[in-house]
N, C-alpha and C positions, 0 to 999 in steps of 0.2 A: 445564446445564453446571456441576456443582458442583465437580468435581475438576479440577486442572490437567491439561493435555494436552500431549503431544509426538508426534513422528512414530514410527510403528512400524518403518519401514525407512528407510534412506538412499536418496536418489534424486538423479540429476544430469542436467544439461542443458547446452546451449551456445547462445549467442546473441551479438548484437552490442550494444555500448553505444550508447545514443542520442546522447550528446554526443561521446564519444571516437571512436566508429565502429570500435572494435577488438573482435575476437572474445574472448569471456569464457567460461570454464568455471565453472559454478556447481553446488555440491552442497548439499543440505539433509540434515541429520543429526539424530537424536534427541539430546536434552539432558536432564539431571536436573532435578528440581523446583527452582523458584526461580532457574533460570539466566536466564530471559528469552530474548530473541533476541540472539545474539552473532554478529557478522560475523568471519570468520577469513580474513585475507589470506595464502593459501598461498605467494604469491610474495614475501612480505616477512618471511621467517623466522617464519611463523606468527603474525603480529601479530593481536591480538584487539581488537575494537571493539564494545562493547555498544551496542545500539540504544536510547539514552537521550537525553532532551532536553538534558542537560548536555554531550553530545558533538556536538551539531549545530554545524557550522562554516560552512555556506553554505546559502542557500535560494534562490539564483538559478535559476529554472526547474525545480529539483528540490531534494530534501533530501539533504544530505551530512553524514555523521557521521565523526568522526576520534578517534583516541586521543591521549594526551599526547605520543607520539613522532612524531605527524604522519601515521601511516598512516590512510588514509581510504577511504570507500566512498560513492559517490553514487547517486542515483536509487533510493533504498531504499523509497520510499513505496508502490509497487504491490505489492511482495512483502509488506511489513508489513501492508497492507490485507488480503491474502489470508489471512495468519495470523489476523488478527482475525475475518474472515468465517467461518473454519472452527474458531475457538475454540482455536487452538494458542498456548500460553503460552511454551513452551520449545523452542528449536531452535538448532543451529549452522548458519551459512551460510558455506560455503567458497567463496572466489573467488580466481582467479589474476590479477585485475586490479582497477582502482579503481572499477568501476561495475557495478551489477546489470544484467544484460542486459535490454533493453527488450521483447524478445519481440514480441508484436503490438501493444504500446502500451496494453494493458489489464491487469487482474489475472487474467483467465481462465486463461492458461497456468500461472500459479502455483497457482491452485485445482486445476487438472488434475494438476500434479505432486504436490501435497499429498494429493489423493485417491488417487492411484496408490500413494504411499508408505504410506498408511494412517495413521490417527490413533488413539492409544491414551490412555486416561486413566491418571493417575499416582496416587500415594498421598496427596498433600497437597491440601487444598481451594484453590480459586481465591481470590485476593484482589483485590477491586475498589476502584477509586477512585470514591466516591460524591460527587457535587456537592451541597453543602448550601446555597449561596447563589449568586445570580446574579453573574457576573463577565464583563467585556467589555473589548475593545480596539478602538478606532476610529481610523482615519486617513483623512483626506480623505473619499472616498465609499465606503470599505471598512469592514467591521465583522465581528468574530467574537465569539461569546459562548458561555458555558455557563449553563444553567439547571437547577435540580433536576428529576429525573425518575427513576422507579423502574426504568427500563430504558435501553438505549442508543438514542438517536434522533439522526438527523442531518437538518438542513434546510439547503438551500443555494440561493442565488439568484445568477445571473450576468446581466450586462447589458453587451454589447459594442456599440460603434457600428458595426454591420455588418448588412446586410439579412438574413443567414442566422442571426445570433445575437442576435436581439432578446431581451428579458427572458425568462429561463427559471427556473423554481423547482421543486424536488422535495423532499419530506420523507418519510423512511422510518424505521420502527423497524428497527434492524439485527439481523437474525437470520441464521443460516446460509442459510435458504431465500431471504430477500429479498436478501441480498448476492449470492448466486450468480445468481438469476433476474433481478434488477432493476438491478444496477450492475456486476457483475464484468466484463462484456464491453465496457464503455464505454472507448473509446480516447482517448489523449492527442491533442491537436489543435494546429494552428498555422496561421498565415496565410502564404500563398505570398509575399506582399510582404515578409515579415520574414526569409525564409530566407537570403538573401544576407548580411544584416547579422549574423545568428546565426553563420553559418559563418565570417565574417570575424573574429568574436570567439572562435573555437575551440569553438563550440557546435553541436549538431544535426548533427554530421558523419555520424552513423549513421542519421539520419532519412530515411524514405522512405514511400511509399504503403503499404508492407507493415506499418508500425508506427506510423502516425499518420494522423489525419484531416487532410488538407490543404485549406485553404479558399481559393478564389480570390475574385475580386472579386464574383462573382455565383453561384457554384456550388461544390459539393463535388467535388473532383477524383478522389476514390476511385471506382473503377468500380462497386463494390457499394453505394455510398451509405452511409447510416447504419444502425447496428444497432438503435438504440432511438429512440423519440421522445425528444427532449431529451437526446440522448447527451452533449452538451457538459457540461451541469450534472451529469449522472450521473458523468462522469469526475472532476469536481471533488469529488464525494462520495468517490470512491476515494482521491484525494489526501488529503482531510481525515482519513479513517479511518486511513490509514497514518501520517500525521503525528501524530495523537493517540496512537497506540500507543507513541510515544516516551516517554510517561509511565511505561512499563514494566508497566502493568496495564490490564485492560479497564475501561471507564468505565460508571458508572450516571449518566446525565445526558443533557441535550439540548444538542447542539452546533448553533449556527446560524452560517452563514457568508454574508456578502453581498459578492460580488466579491473575496473574499480569496484569498490564495495561500499558499505555504509559509512565507514570512516572517512574515505576520500570524498564521498558525496557531501558529508557534513562539513568537511573542510572547505569545499567550494562555496557552500551557502554562507559560512562565516566570512570568507574572504569577500564575497559579493556584498554583504551587508556593511563591511568596513569601507568598501570603495563606492561611496554614494553616487559618484559621477557615472558609474557603470550601469545604473538602472534608474527607473522612475515609476511612480504610481500612475496608472491610467484608469480612469473610471469609465465604465461602459456607458454608451449613449442609448438608452432604451427607446424603442419605438412603440412597443405595446406590451401588455401583460399576457402571460400564457400560463394557464394552470396545467401542470404536467403531473397531477396527482395520481392518475390512473396508471396501473402497471402496463408497460409496453409488452403486449403478448408476443410480438415478433422477437423481442429481446429475450423474454423468458423461455421461449421455445429453443433458444440456442444453448441453454444451460441445462445440465442434468438436475434432477430433483434432489434437493438436500433436506426434504422433510422427513425422510426415512431415518432408520437407525442402522449403523454398521458396527461391527464388533470393535474396530480399531478407533473409531471416532464418533461417538454418539452425538446426534444432532437433533434438536427439536425446535420448531417454530411456533410462535404465538403472536397474534396481533391484538393490539388494544387501541381503542380510539383515543 
C-alpha cells in the first residue's frame, strides 16, 4: 500500500447506538487526499469532527471525539479499525446522531460496507508514523507501549477475574488479510452482572445478545457461543487499532497492551506526540499505481451477510455512484 486510499463509491447503512440505544443512519463517502477520516453530523448543521487524538473528549467504555463547538461522535473505534484494516486513509462519515451504530459489536460489518463500496488508490503517497524509540504508559496493573518495528504489529493481553476470561494473549502483524481473518469478527463483550449499573448510568441502552458477548457467572449467554478462540482479547485488538488511528496516519511500530482500555490508549498517543524524538514521519516510496476498486470476493466470502434485517439490529445497504 504505497498510495493513499479512499472509497470508490458512497455507501450507507443503519443501526442502533450501543449506549444511546437510538437508530442512527450512517454513510461512508470518498474524500480527497490528506483529508483523513472526518465525521459529519448531518443533524447538527453539517458539523465536522476530524478523527484526531486532540479531539478525543471521553474514553469511558468507548472513544468519543468532538469539535470546538461541542458536536461529538462516540463509539468510533470499530469503524476506524476497519479503515485501518483495509488501508483506507481518507473518508467522510455522515451520521444523523451522536454515535456510530454498534452493528453486531465487531468490525466485520464495516469491513463489509467498505468492501462493497470499493477502495481506490489516490495520487499521493501514504505518510506513516514510524516509532523510533520505545515509549510507554503504566498505571496500576495496566500498561501500553510502542516499540520500533518495520511494520504494524499489535500484541495484547487481558486478564479478568472470571473463570471464562483467564489470561489471554494474542500478537499479530496487522495486514488486510490478518485483520479480516483473525480479528474483524471479534465482538465487544460485557458481564451480565454489570448491565443494570451501566443502564442506570445511561450506558449500554442498545446492548443486546445481537451486538455483544454477554458473560454470565459461569457461561456465555449468546446462543452461538464464541466466534474465535480468545475472542475477548481479539476484540481488544480491534479497539486498540481504532484508537491508534486517531494519530491520523498508519503506524510502523509494535503496540503492546496489557489490560488497557481506551483511556490508556489515548494517554499513550498524547505522550508520543509530546515526545517528538520518539517518532518520525515516513512517506511511502511508490513504484506503481494499483486500482483496488473492485470488491475482493475472497474477502467477502469470509464475512457473514449484513444486507438482511435482524430484530435486534436492523441493517440496510445501499450503493450510490
